[in-house]
N, C-alpha and C positions, 0 to 999 in steps of 0.2 A: 503493500499500500503507501510503499514512498514515490514522492512526484518531487518534482525541482520545479522554483520559480521560474516565471516563464511570463512572456509579455502576452496576453492575448487576443491578439490577433488572428484573423483567416487564416492565415499561416500558417500557424501553429497548430493549429486545433485536429489530430488524429483526426483522418476521411471514417465517413460514417459503417463504410465500411466494414474498416477493422473495426469499431464501436463495436456495428451487431455481431460479429464475431464473435470477439470478448463477450457483451454481454450472453450470449445461447450460451459461450459456456459457462459462463460466471450459474446461470438458470441449473445447467447439469450437474454441475460440483454441489451449488446447492442441496438437492431434491438428493445425489449420492451420499455427501457427506450426514444433512439431517434423520438420514434413516440407517446409515452407519453406527451414525455413533450416539444415536438415540439406542441400539443396539445394542452397543456395548453399555450402555448407562442402565438400559432398562436389565440384562443377562447379570451385572452382578449385586442390582437390588431384592432379581427376587428366586437368588444361587448363593446358599451361602458357601459352598465351596469354593463362589469366587469370593466369597466377603472377606482377604486378605489384607493385610496394611499394607504390601507396595496394590492392589489394585483402586485404595483411595487415589493413593497418586493418578493409576491410570482413568479413573472416574472424574477426577479433576480438569483433568486432561481432555475427556472428551468432552466432559460441559462446555470449556472451552472451544471448542471444537464445533459443538452445536450449535451457539454464541453468532458465531465466526461465518459458519453456514446459511445464519438464521438474515445476516447482513448482505451476503449476493446478491438477490433477489432486487433491493435498495439499490443496490449497488449498477446491475441492469438495467435499469429504469435510468438514471443519468446518462450511461452510457447510449441510451436511441435518444437523447435529445434532442434534437436539431434546430434547437431554437436559447441554444447559448446559456441556456440556465434551467435551475433542478427544476422539474416540473409539479414536484411535488412542494408542500410548505417545507425551507428551508432546512430544520429543524430537524426534518427527518434526515437531513443526507448529514448534517453532524452526528444527529447522535449513530445514523450509521457507520458513519467515519472512527467514531472515539470507540465505537465500540469492539472495530474489527481492529484496531492500533491495542487494545486493552485486552482480548480476546492471545494478539502474536503473542506482547507480551509477559503475559498467565501464562500459553502453552512453552515458552521458551525458558522460563523459570521453574514451570515443571520440572519441567524435562532435566533441568540441574538439581534439583531433587533427588530428584528420582537416582541420578548419578550418585549421588554423596549415602541415600538413603543404603544404596547397592552396594558401596565402598564403603561403607560401615560394617554389614552384615555379611559381608566376604570377610572383612581386613580379622574381625573383632568375633570370628565364629560366632556371630550372635544366632539362638535359637529359642524362640518363642518374645515374648515380649518385653525387649530390654533397652536401655535407654533410651535414645531417643526413638527405638521401634516400636513404635507403643500406638495403636488408633490413633489417643485421646492427643497427644505428641503432634501425630503429621495429619490430619483434621484441621490443628491451632495451627503448621503451618502452613496449611493447602490454603485458610482465612487468610494470611498474614501475604500469604503469594496476590490474592484480590486486589486486597488496601492497598499492595505497594503497585499496584500493576494501573490500577484504578492513577492510583498519585500521582506515577508515568506521563499517563496520558493528557491528568485535568492540570497539572502546575506551568509545562511547560505552556500553554496557551494564556492560560492565567498571567505570566510575567510579559504576552507580549510572545511571546516565543511561537511566530507558528497560530495558525488559525482551523480550526476544522469547519471544513461546510465543499464545496462543489467548487473540482479544479478543470473550467472552462476550455486549458492547454490539454487535459487528458478527459477530459467529457466523464468525471466520478468523483463519488462521494471521499474525496481524501485530503487533504490545506488547500486553503485557498489562495490561488493565482498574486491574489493585490499582494499579502502581506510580505514582506522583505525580507522576512527571516522565516520564512517557509524552509528553506536550506539546513539550516541551521538545526529545526526542528526533525527533519528526517536525517540528518548527522548521528544529531541526540538517541535517536530510535535505534539506526542500525546499529551505531557503535554498543549498543547497551546488549544488545544478541549477541555480538558479536564477540563479547566480552564472557557471556553467558555461554557460547560454543567454547568458549575455551576454557573454564570451570568444565562444562563435560567431558573433553578429554583428558584436561586431569589429572580429572578424577578414572574415569576409566582405564589412563596410563598406569594409576596407581594398585586397581584393580589385575591386571593387566601381567606389573609388573611383581604381584602379589602372590600371583598364579603360579607363576614361572617359578618363581623362588618353592615357596610352597611344590613344588610337581620335582622338582633339584633335591630337597629331602627328602623325601618324599620314597624318594629311589636309591638315593643313596641310605637312605636308612634302611631300605628292603635289602639293598642290596649286603647290606653288614650281617642285618637277620638271616639273612639267607648262608652265608658264608657260619657265622656262626650255629647253624643245624646241620649243615651237614658233614662241618668237623667233630660236633656230638656224638656221646654216644651212642647207642640203639635203645636207648632202656627208656621208663615213662615218661621222663623227666622232658628230653628229647621229646617225644611226638606230644608233651601237650604242648610243647612250648613253640611248632611246627603247626598245629594247630591254631593256634590265636595267633601265630604272625601270616597266618593263612585266611582267619577270619578277620581279623582286622581292615588287611586292605580292602575289601571290594566295599567295607561298611565305610570307614572316609573319601575314600571315593562318592559311595552315594551321596554323600551325606555336600559334599560339595558341589557335584554335578546337580544337584538340582536348582541350586541357588544360581553360580558361574551359565544355568540352560534360561533362568529366567533371564538375569542379566544378557545374555545375548539376545533371546526375540525384545530383553527393551533401547538398547543397542542400536537394534534395524530399524526404530522407529524414532532415533535420535540422528543416523544418517542419514535416512532420508528425508527430516528437518533439516538439518546441513543438508544438502544440496536442494533444498528448493528454494532455501534462505541467498545460497551462494549464487543461484540459476541469477538472482535477483537483483542480490550487488554488486557481482561485476558490472551487470550493465550501469549501476546507479555510479558507480565508483569509473567509469569509463563510458560517459555519458555516447551517445548513438541518436539514431531517429527516436524519436515519439513512441513508433509504432513497435520497438521492440521492446521496451522498457514495461507497455505495456502487457503483450508478451508476455515476458519474465516475472510479470507481476503476476499474471497469472501463474506462472510454477508454483509461485510461493506462498498461493492462496488454495491450492491443487492437495498441498500437505495438509489441511485441517482434512481431509476425504479418507485418506489411504490407513491411516492410521487402524481402520476398522479392518479393512482387508488384511497388514498385515498381525493381525490377532485370532483372523478367522484362519488365513494359510499357516500361522507356525506357532500357536499358543492351543495346543489339545483342548481344557477347559475351555475357551471361551468358544473353542470348533466345535464343538460336544451342543452347548449349548444353545448354538445359533441355530444348530442345528433343529433342535428341538423345538425353539420359539420358531423357526421357519415352518417348520412340518403342524406346528401349532398341537405338541403334543405334552399332554399335562405330565407324566415324568419329568424330573430335571436330575443330575447328580445329585448322589447322595452324598451330607458335608463329612468332610476327614479332618483329622485333629492337623492343625499346620503352625 
């Protein structure tokens, strides 16, 4: 949703042909995103098996994407306008832009918290509710994320840095072209998301480092235990040691593997967000024509649609619940202790 300041002359306005294409894409993305993210939220609400601590943040992310997708039809209305102004009351356009910026900020910060929680759970070998890994604390963090995202959207315009409304340059609800500080608002929003992405990569790098170090130590310990057992006598003591050594290995692997699998699936979501954001950012940093900017912005908006698809393809629990809901089956997965 980034825009750059421009003089609203006829030559600078994106042609209606391209605006109509993007508007059609927005409507399609809105329908898919509302359905998909709504499905994620409903799945967690009605299925005890999905009511995990991590999924509190997943629902927070889905709700942000749901709100974002609900704004897309109002953006489409502006794109289809041929009068150089927003056809509906201006407050609707400004609200849609504000909700959009807030949702993007909330999504980025939620992904940061997800990476921190994953790092905490894996590196501290947390099982159950401990430290920040409790429903109450994670829910509190989710509320703080929304407060911060709203403040980050509201405060700059109150200080005169950018004005939410209709951009005649792009024909879209974003930032008005008439405010000379519009560029700085876009830079502020973009920089904040870049910082968020750097934090995400940092914590996932720490997770990777921990897993590699853990595996190395585990292999060394296993090799030492195996050598000890092989040189011992064939008595009851050696058999017991062998059985203990052999039984601990798969158990330790299973405990770590479960958390690692969850982390991998969530990292895919983060990678998609990074790709969608960077596609838009490259065009913004290296400005070309306004048409390419409009299309790359569409890629950024598509991020709000793909997360439910990732859950359906990669997360077995979500996959099972999705199938049962879509097939109108009453039986849902039985809750398990986690």
